[in-house]
Structures are given as C-alpha cells and as structure tokens.
C-alpha positions as CSV (number, residue, x, y, z in Angstrom):
1,M,-11.0,3.8,-4.6
2,P,-11.1,2.7,-1.2
3,N,-10.8,5.0,1.3
4,L,-8.1,7.1,2.9
5,E,-8.4,4.7,6.6
6,N,-8.1,1.5,4.5
7,L,-5.6,2.8,2.5
8,R,-3.4,2.8,5.8
9,K,-4.2,0.4,6.8
10,Q,-3.2,-1.1,3.4
11,A,0.8,0.9,3.4
12,K,1.0,-0.7,6.9
13,Q,0.7,-4.5,6.0
14,Y,2.7,-4.0,3.2
15,L,5.5,-3.1,5.8
16,R,4.4,-6.3,8.1
17,W,4.7,-8.2,4.6
18,H,8.0,-6.8,4.3
19,R,8.9,-7.1,8.2
20,E,8.0,-10.7,8.0
21,R,9.6,-11.5,5.2
22,H,7.0,-13.0,3.0
23,H,8.2,-13.8,-0.2
24,P,5.2,-12.6,-2.2
25,V,5.6,-9.1,-1.2
26,A,8.7,-8.7,-2.8
27,A,7.0,-9.4,-6.5
28,V,4.5,-6.5,-5.8
29,L,7.7,-4.3,-4.0
30,R,9.6,-4.3,-7.6
31,A,6.1,-3.6,-10.1
32,A,5.8,-1.1,-8.1
33,L,8.6,0.6,-7.3
34,P,12.2,1.4,-9.6
35,R,14.4,1.0,-6.9
36,F,13.5,-2.1,-7.0
37,K,13.4,-3.0,-10.5
38,D,16.1,-5.9,-11.1
39,Q,16.9,-7.1,-7.3
40,T,16.2,-10.8,-6.6
41,D,13.3,-11.4,-4.1
42,R,16.4,-12.0,-1.5
43,A,17.3,-8.5,-2.0
44,I,14.4,-6.7,-1.8
45,L,13.4,-8.3,1.1
46,D,16.6,-7.2,2.5
47,A,16.3,-3.3,1.7
48,P,15.5,-1.1,4.0
49,F,11.5,-0.1,3.8
50,T,9.8,2.0,5.5
51,L,5.8,3.0,6.1
52,G,6.9,5.9,3.6
53,D,7.9,3.4,1.2
54,A,4.7,1.7,2.2
55,Q,2.8,4.5,1.2
56,T,4.4,5.0,-1.9
57,L,3.5,1.8,-2.9
58,V,-0.2,2.1,-2.4
59,A,0.1,5.5,-4.2
60,R,1.6,4.2,-6.8
61,Q,-1.6,0.9,-7.1
62,N,-3.7,4.0,-7.0
63,G,-2.5,5.6,-10.2
64,F,-1.0,8.8,-8.0
65,S,3.1,9.6,-7.9
66,D,2.8,9.5,-4.2
67,W,1.4,9.6,-1.0
68,Q,0.7,13.4,-1.0
69,A,-0.8,13.6,-4.3
70,L,-2.9,10.4,-3.5
71,V,-3.9,11.8,-0.4
72,S,-4.8,15.8,-2.2
73,G,-6.7,13.6,-4.7
74,A,-8.1,11.2,-2.8
75,A,-9.8,14.8,-0.8
76,G,-10.9,16.0,-3.6
77,M,-13.0,13.4,-5.2
78,T,-16.4,11.7,-4.7
79,P,-17.7,8.0,-5.0
80,S,-18.5,6.7,-8.5
81,P,-21.3,4.3,-8.7
82,E,-19.7,2.9,-11.8
83,R,-16.7,2.1,-13.2
84,T,-16.6,1.6,-16.5
85,T,-13.9,-0.5,-18.3
86,T,-12.2,0.4,-21.1
87,G,-9.3,-1.9,-22.3
88,P,-9.3,-5.9,-22.7
89,V,-10.7,-7.7,-19.0
90,L,-8.5,-10.5,-17.9
91,G,-11.1,-13.6,-17.0
92,G,-8.9,-15.5,-14.6
93,A,-5.5,-16.7,-14.5
94,E,-4.9,-20.3,-14.5
95,P,-0.7,-21.9,-13.2
96,V,1.0,-24.1,-14.9
97,L,2.5,-27.6,-12.1
98,Y,5.2,-29.4,-13.1
99,V,4.4,-33.4,-12.7
100,T,6.9,-36.3,-13.4
101,D,3.9,-38.7,-13.4
102,F,0.5,-37.6,-14.9
103,A,-1.6,-40.7,-13.8
104,A,-0.5,-40.0,-10.1
105,S,-0.8,-36.4,-10.1
106,L,-4.7,-36.5,-11.6
107,A,-5.6,-39.1,-8.9
108,F,-4.1,-36.7,-6.2
109,F,-6.5,-33.6,-7.3
110,T,-9.7,-35.4,-8.2
111,Q,-8.8,-37.8,-5.3
112,S,-7.3,-35.9,-2.5
113,L,-8.1,-31.9,-3.3
114,G,-12.3,-32.6,-4.6
115,F,-10.8,-31.2,-8.2
116,A,-12.7,-32.9,-11.6
117,V,-10.7,-33.9,-14.6
118,D,-11.5,-30.8,-17.2
119,F,-9.6,-32.7,-19.9
120,T,-6.6,-33.8,-20.8
121,Y,-4.6,-34.3,-24.0
122,G,-2.0,-36.9,-25.5
123,E,-1.7,-40.4,-25.1
124,P,-0.7,-41.1,-23.7
125,P,-1.9,-37.6,-21.6
126,Y,0.9,-34.9,-20.6
127,Y,-1.2,-31.9,-20.7
128,G,-4.3,-31.7,-18.7
129,V,-7.0,-28.8,-16.5
130,V,-8.3,-29.9,-13.3
131,A,-10.8,-27.3,-11.9
132,R,-12.2,-27.0,-8.6
133,D,-15.5,-24.1,-9.0
134,S,-13.6,-21.3,-9.8
135,A,-10.2,-22.5,-9.7
136,R,-8.0,-24.4,-12.6
137,L,-4.9,-25.6,-12.4
138,C,-3.8,-27.1,-15.5
139,L,-1.0,-30.1,-15.1
140,R,2.3,-30.7,-17.9
141,L,4.1,-33.7,-17.3
142,V,8.2,-34.0,-17.1
143,N,11.0,-36.0,-18.1
144,E,13.6,-33.5,-15.6
145,P,14.2,-31.8,-12.5
146,V,12.6,-28.6,-13.1
147,F,13.7,-26.7,-10.0
148,V,17.5,-26.9,-7.7
149,G,17.0,-29.3,-5.2
150,D,14.6,-28.4,-2.4
151,V,14.6,-24.6,-3.2
152,R,10.6,-24.9,-3.3
153,A,10.8,-25.6,0.4
154,R,14.0,-23.3,1.0
155,A,12.5,-20.0,-0.2
156,E,9.2,-20.9,-0.5
157,L,8.4,-21.3,-4.0
158,L,4.7,-21.5,-5.0
159,S,3.2,-22.8,-7.5
160,A,-0.2,-21.7,-7.2
161,A,-2.6,-19.1,-4.9
162,I,-6.2,-20.0,-4.3
163,P,-8.2,-17.9,-2.5
164,L,-11.1,-18.8,-0.3
165,E,-13.8,-16.0,0.8
166,S,-13.9,-16.5,4.8
167,A,-12.1,-17.9,7.8
168,A,-14.7,-20.4,7.8
169,A,-14.7,-21.5,4.7
170,I,-10.6,-22.2,5.1
171,K,-10.8,-23.9,8.1
172,Q,-13.2,-26.5,6.8
173,L,-11.0,-26.5,3.9
174,F,-7.8,-27.3,6.3
175,L,-9.8,-29.9,7.7
176,D,-10.6,-31.5,4.7
177,Y,-7.3,-32.0,3.0
178,Q,-5.9,-32.8,6.7
179,A,-8.5,-35.9,6.8
180,A,-7.6,-37.1,3.3
181,G,-3.8,-37.1,4.3
182,V,-2.3,-34.6,2.1
183,S,1.3,-33.1,3.6
184,F,1.2,-29.5,4.6
185,H,4.0,-27.0,4.1
186,L,2.4,-25.0,6.1
187,P,-0.4,-25.7,8.3
188,L,-3.5,-23.3,8.6
189,K,-2.0,-20.3,10.8
190,T,-3.7,-16.9,11.1
191,Q,-0.8,-14.1,9.4
192,P,0.2,-11.2,11.1
193,W,-1.1,-8.9,8.1
194,G,-4.6,-9.9,8.4
195,A,-5.2,-13.4,6.3
196,R,-5.4,-17.3,6.7
197,N,-3.9,-19.5,5.2
198,F,-2.2,-22.7,4.5
199,I,0.3,-23.9,1.9
200,L,0.3,-27.6,0.7
201,R,2.4,-30.3,-0.8
202,D,1.7,-31.9,-4.4
203,P,3.3,-35.2,-4.7
204,D,5.7,-33.0,-6.2
205,G,6.5,-30.8,-4.1
206,N,4.8,-28.1,-5.6
207,L,3.0,-25.8,-3.3
208,I,0.0,-24.4,-3.3
209,L,-1.4,-21.3,-1.0
210,F,-5.2,-21.2,0.6
211,A,-5.6,-18.0,1.7
212,A,-8.5,-16.6,3.2
213,P,-10.0,-13.0,5.6
214,A,-8.7,-13.8,8.7
215,E,-12.2,-12.6,10.2
C-alpha cells in the first residue's frame, strides 16, 4: 500500500477533480461511495464533496472502511516485497469505437495516428482491431447514430483513454498528431490534478484521451 503522504495527495487530487468537474471522477465516486451509487455524472459533480469524502474514497480503494481505519491499519503495516495474486488477472481492456465508414477509420488510425491493423472481420469488413504498442482499439461499423446530437463533445464522453509513461512522450505524440493534421477536442494541457493530457477527435467524433504524468 502507498505511504500515507501519497494517500493524502490522492485524496486532495480527487477533491480537485470534483471541483474542476472532471467527468471521469464521477464514475470512481459512483463505484466506491454508496451515496453516489445510482446518481448520474452531473448529479455527482453537482453534489457537495469534501476532503473527508475524498479520504473515505481513498480508504475504500485500499480496502478500509474509512480514513481512520486506513491510518490505523497503515501504521501497523510493514512493506511487503512481494504480493501474491490469488484471483483472476485481467490482461487489459480494448475499447470499442463506433464508426460509420470502416475503411476511412482504418486509414485514419493507421495513417494519421500510427496504429497498425491487427485484423478485420467480415466481407466487406465491419469489425476490426488496430494496435500501437500496448494500446488496442476495436472498430465497429454502425449504420445509424449511436449518440444523440453533440452530447459527446458537450459532456466530453470519452471513447478510450490511453496512458503514456512521461511528459516528454506525450508532448512528442501531440506534436506528431498536430503535424498529421489531427483534429483535437482538447489540446495538450497540464491539468490541476497533476496530469498532462490531450483529447483528439476521430472522423466519427469519438473522443480519445492520451494522458501522462506532468513531470
């Protein structure tokens, strides 16, 4: 388990995210705090959220009922050099992007974003996977709207989030995509919660977040 100072910083980060109305944090709160269980993202971001709430969130993420239990438990713990996994291990996730022109989407991801085609299925193709390093995205052809109007842009509904290892790496990737003429929903920016990220828009309006540590 991280040391208490890092856990305190995590709690403050969640508090900042909520104040900044950072939509992905709503899903985290809904999953960890019972009072948010059945609420929408907007209701969660509109609701009062204190540092104490953020500390409770961090405590529950680390297997404790509340912050005091975490503090007491952490004080009596000694670092373990190795942790044995007893349950199933997830191998990763492959987000599905809905596209209206399969060939055009393949061209965008391979020619503009540097992905390679892993496979396609159908005759003509209507499903496939593109990959770059450890990132894999599924493309699924659809013939009718999946989202209503401009809700994705207005609510910043992400279709995928891809992490990078450093601020230098994400800056280079952003410059590469900028040079390729990629459309951005959000340019490269350092966020108040300590992340460096940008969001690009594919030809179908799918929003893809790329994020890295700010330092």
